[in-house]
C-alpha positions in Angstrom: 47.5 -32.0 -39.3 47.9 -28.9 -41.5 49.7 -26.0 -39.8 49.6 -22.5 -41.3 51.9 -19.7 -40.0 50.2 -16.5 -40.8 49.4 -13.1 -39.3 49.1 -9.6 -40.9 49.0 -11.0 -44.5 45.7 -12.7 -43.8 44.4 -11.4 -40.4 41.0 -13.2 -40.9 42.7 -16.6 -41.5 40.7 -18.2 -38.6 37.5 -17.5 -40.5 38.8 -18.3 -44.0 40.6 -21.5 -43.2 38.8 -23.1 -40.3 40.2 -26.5 -41.1 43.8 -25.4 -40.7 45.9 -25.2 -37.5 46.6 -21.5 -37.5 49.7 -20.3 -35.7 51.3 -16.9 -35.5 54.1 -15.7 -37.8 57.0 -18.2 -37.5 60.3 -17.6 -35.9 63.3 -20.0 -35.6 62.2 -23.3 -34.1 58.5 -23.0 -34.9 58.7 -25.2 -38.1 60.7 -27.8 -36.2 58.0 -27.8 -33.5 55.2 -28.2 -36.1 57.0 -31.3 -37.5 57.4 -32.7 -33.9 53.7 -32.0 -33.3 52.8 -34.2 -36.2 52.2 -31.8 -39.1 51.8 -33.4 -42.5 51.4 -30.1 -44.3 53.0 -26.8 -43.4 52.1 -23.5 -44.9 54.5 -20.6 -44.3 53.3 -17.1 -45.1 54.3 -14.7 -42.3 57.5 -14.8 -40.3 59.3 -12.7 -37.7 62.5 -11.0 -38.4 64.6 -8.0 -37.3 64.0 -8.5 -33.5 63.7 -12.3 -33.6 65.6 -15.1 -35.3 63.8 -15.8 -38.6 62.7 -19.2 -39.8 65.8 -21.2 -40.5 66.2 -22.9 -43.9 67.4 -26.0 -42.0 64.0 -26.4 -40.4 62.4 -26.5 -43.8 64.9 -29.1 -45.0 64.2 -31.1 -41.9 60.4 -31.0 -42.5 60.9 -32.0 -46.1 63.2 -34.9 -45.1 60.5 -36.1 -42.8 58.0 -36.3 -45.7 56.1 -33.1 -44.7 54.8 -31.0 -47.6 55.9 -27.4 -47.2 54.2 -24.5 -49.0 55.4 -20.9 -49.1 53.8 -17.7 -50.3 53.3 -14.0 -50.0 55.8 -12.8 -47.4 58.5 -14.8 -45.5 57.0 -17.9 -47.1 57.7 -16.5 -50.6 61.3 -15.8 -49.7 61.9 -19.3 -48.2 60.1 -21.0 -51.0 62.3 -19.3 -53.6 65.4 -20.3 -51.7 64.4 -23.9 -50.9 62.4 -24.8 -54.1 65.2 -27.0 -55.4 64.9 -29.1 -52.2 61.1 -29.6 -52.7 59.4 -26.6 -51.0 56.4 -25.5 -53.0 56.2 -21.9 -54.1 52.7 -20.5 -54.4 51.6 -17.2 -56.1 53.1 -14.4 -58.0 55.4 -13.0 -55.3 57.2 -16.3 -54.7 57.5 -16.8 -58.4 59.0 -13.3 -58.8 61.6 -14.1 -56.2 62.3 -17.4 -57.8 62.8 -15.7 -61.2 65.0 -13.0 -59.8 62.4 -10.2 -60.5 62.4 -9.5 -56.8 65.6 -9.7 -54.8 65.2 -7.6 -51.7 63.7 -9.1 -48.5 62.2 -5.7 -47.6 59.9 -5.8 -50.7 57.5 -7.9 -48.7 58.1 -6.3 -45.3 55.6 -4.0 -43.5 54.8 -2.6 -40.1 51.7 -4.0 -38.5 49.9 -4.0 -35.1 50.1 -7.1 -32.9 47.6 -10.0 -32.9 45.7 -8.3 -30.0 44.9 -5.5 -32.4 44.0 -7.7 -35.4 47.4 -7.5 -37.1 46.3 -4.2 -38.6 48.7 -3.0 -41.4 50.5 0.3 -40.6 52.6 0.5 -43.8 52.3 -0.7 -47.4 54.6 -3.5 -48.6 56.4 -2.7 -51.9 54.9 -5.7 -53.7 51.4 -4.3 -53.1 52.4 -0.8 -54.1 53.9 -2.0 -57.4 50.8 -4.2 -58.1 48.6 -1.2 -57.5 50.6 1.0 -59.9 50.3 -1.6 -62.6 46.5 -1.6 -62.5 44.9 -0.8 -65.8 42.0 1.1 -64.3 43.9 3.9 -62.6 42.7 7.4 -63.5 44.3 9.3 -66.4 46.0 11.7 -64.0 48.3 8.8 -63.0 50.4 9.0 -66.1 53.1 6.4 -66.8 55.7 9.0 -65.9 54.0 9.8 -62.6 53.6 6.1 -61.8 57.3 5.6 -62.4 58.1 8.5 -60.1 55.8 7.1 -57.4 57.4 3.7 -57.6 60.9 5.2 -57.4 59.9 7.1 -54.3 58.4 4.0 -52.7 61.6 2.0 -53.4 63.7 4.8 -51.9 61.8 4.7 -48.6 62.5 2.3 -45.8 59.8 -0.3 -45.4 58.8 1.2 -42.1 58.0 4.5 -43.8 56.0 3.2 -46.8 52.6 4.7 -46.6 50.8 6.3 -49.6 51.0 9.7 -48.0 54.7 9.4 -47.3 55.4 8.1 -50.8 53.5 11.0 -52.5 55.2 13.5 -50.2 58.5 12.4 -51.9 57.1 13.0 -55.4 57.1 16.5 -56.9 53.4 17.3 -57.2 52.9 21.1 -57.1 49.1 20.9 -56.9 48.1 19.9 -53.3 44.6 19.1 -54.3 45.9 16.7 -56.9 48.2 15.0 -54.4 45.2 14.5 -52.0 43.1 13.1 -54.9 45.9 10.8 -56.0 46.3 9.4 -52.5 42.6 8.8 -52.3 42.5 7.1 -55.7 45.5 4.8 -54.9 44.1 3.8 -51.6 40.7 3.0 -53.1 42.2 0.9 -55.8 45.0 -0.7 -53.7 45.9 -4.2 -54.8 46.7 -6.6 -52.0 49.0 -9.0 -53.8 50.2 -10.6 -50.6 46.7 -11.4 -49.5 45.9 -12.9 -53.0 48.9 -15.2 -52.8 48.1 -16.2 -49.2 44.6 -17.2 -50.3 46.1 -19.4 -53.0 48.2 -21.1 -50.4 45.2 -21.7 -48.2 43.4 -23.3 -51.1 46.5 -25.5 -52.0 46.8 -26.6 -48.3 43.1 -27.4 -48.1 43.1 -29.5 -51.2 46.3 -31.4 -50.4 46.0 -34.6 -48.3 47.7 -34.2 -45.0 49.5 -37.6 -44.9 53.3 -37.4 -44.9 55.0 -38.7 -48.0 56.9 -42.0 -47.8 59.1 -40.9 -50.7 62.6 -40.0 -49.7 64.1 -36.7 -51.2 67.0 -36.9 -53.6 69.3 -35.3 -50.9 70.3 -36.3 -47.4 69.5 -34.2 -44.4 72.7 -33.4 -42.5 72.5 -33.1 -38.7 75.1 -30.3 -38.3 76.4 -28.9 -35.0 74.1 -25.9 -35.3 71.1 -28.2 -35.9 71.9 -30.2 -32.8 72.2 -27.0 -30.9 68.7 -26.0 -32.0 67.4 -29.4 -30.9 69.1 -29.0 -27.5 67.4 -25.6 -27.1 64.0 -26.9 -28.1 64.3 -30.0 -25.8 65.3 -27.8 -22.9 62.1 -25.7 -23.5 60.0 -28.9 -23.5 61.5 -30.0 -20.1 60.6 -26.6 -18.6 56.9 -27.2 -19.1 
């Protein structure tokens, strides 16, 4: 079984990846349950945070110790892949590589506001990684000079991820001509680069091509069942007994 945790990064995942077991953005305990359910391949793209306990690194190590292949990309998956790559988690795409190389360091660079699943995971703000990728495009109009692009990027970095829309960003850049500001917003939206989606599609392709059998090869490290890990198991077992 191939399990993919995804939501707003690829809202049409059910159509694009019909052969994968699609599950909503992962929170703490979800990867453990996927392993318990028999997953041979796990793809982590989106994950909950702020109001929920995020995916725990220990769950990823547990999956790897059980021979499960774990891919990460685009969002929470890129963060965890960069953090767990030395243990065998596979980083996919430009965003994960940027975190691994230290070019990206802030978790909020991939964060964004979005609607719930019932409303199609519609994006409400722009993640910084997509903003930067858009500003680096070679086909932007001449009015977007290198200096202006730098000021737009600086404004985007200054804003909290919940406030990052193209309009809010441009409102924080000194553009005296209102018509120019409106035109720039239109141009940036029409040429917006969705780097997170691109990386998620690479992950889907990697998962689809990879056999879903668990590896028999043992990792070079030993999984330690710590007190906190046993507490998670107790919580998960208690949930199972309730149903």
